[in-house]
N, C-alpha and C positions, 0 to 999 in steps of 0.2 A: 222370304221366309221373315216372316215379323216377328213382333217382339211377342205377340199373341198365339201364335206357333209354337216357337220356342217354349211360354209360359204353361201350355196346354201338354207338351211332348213332359217337361219335368214332371209335372202332374199326374200323367199317365203314368210314367215311370212308374214314381214311387207310391201307385197305387197298387202296381203290381209285384212290388217289392213287398211290400206291407201283406198282399192278398198270399203271396207265396210261403213268406214267412207264418205267418197263422195258419197254414196246410202243416208246413213241415213239422209246426210245433204241435196241433190236432195228432199227426200219423205217428208223431214221435211218444206224442200222451200215450194214443191207443195202442202201441207198440210195446211200452212198458206194461202196460194192463196185461195182455196180451201174455207175454213174458211171465208175467208172476200165474199168471191161472196156469200154464205150460209147467211153471216147478213144483205148482200146488199140483196136480196132478202125479207128477209123478213121487213127489212126497207121499201121497194116499196110495198109487199104486203099489211100491215099494212096501210098506205099513201091513198093505192089504195080502202081499205076497203073491200080488199079479208075476206069473212067468214073466220071463225077460227071451226075448230072440234074438240070435246075429240076424239086424236087418237086412234088406238086401234092397238096390236101388234097381228100378227098371230101367231099361233104354229108353228116348225120347219115342223111335219106331219102333218099339215093342219089337225087338229081335231077340230080346233075352233077360236075365237079371243077373246082376254082378253083385257076389260078397261085398260085403264093408267091415268096417272094424269096431263098427257102436251097436252096442247092445241097446234094449229099450224095447217096447211096445208100439205096434201097430193103431193106428188109432181112426183110420178110414178105412171101409171094409175094404176098398178094391188095392190096400195097401201102399197106397201114394204119399202119406203122410205118418210121421211115426213123433215122437218123444223116446231121447237118448232117458238112460238112467244116470244121466249129468245133468238132466231138466233142460236140454235142446231138445226146438223144434227141429223136424228134419224135414223137407220136402224129396222123397225121392226118384224123380226123374234127373236121369244123366245121360250125356252124348253116348252113341254106340262106340266101341272101341274092343280091339284088338287086347291092349293092355292091360285092359277092367278085367277082360274075361281071364287072362292070367292073373294078374295080380289084387283083382276087386279093385270098385270104386271108390274113391275120395270123398264126400259129402261130408258136405259143412252147415253148421246152423244156419239156420233162417231166422228175422223177425217175424212172429207167427202174425195173422191179423184176426181180430176181433167178429168177420165173417169172411167164413172160408169159401170160397167158389165167387165170392161179388162180384158179378162183372165176365162172370165165364161165359160164353156162349151155348151151353148148355140151360141157363136161365137153373139149375141149381145149386144152393150155397145154402150153408146151416152157420148159426154162430157156434163159437167154438166153447162155448162154454157150454152147448149142449152137444157138440161132439165129443166133449170129453166127459162129459156127464155118463153118455150112453156106454164110452168105453166102459168106464169103470163100473156101473151098473151090470156091465156085460160078463164081467169075469174074464177067466182066461176060456171062456166059451162064447164069446160076444157074439161073431160072424156067425 
């Protein structure tokens, strides 16, 4: 291994590090923007008096749904995404569990993405802003 090889490896590692840092900074900025959108949605939904409901999480395998302790608004027609009254974003998929059947499922807030479904195999994606706009425009009878 020569000096040129070592210099090339150092340069490559530095480039990878810079690329990773830039990607993470972009991702964090997008997450901040999306969190603000979700919080604005919760404020507007509350202001408009949109009815909240106790959110239910769906088992990944489709075997059933489980109660959660979170109240909020479903924002995707298939009830897989929601916004809590606290302005947090929830993905409502959980592992199947006998415990969850008895005591309810625990869900935690997620960082929302600006594009929902981006990179999914079904090819269907929608901008978060549009999804939230449609939900607000639809009122209590949005589905």
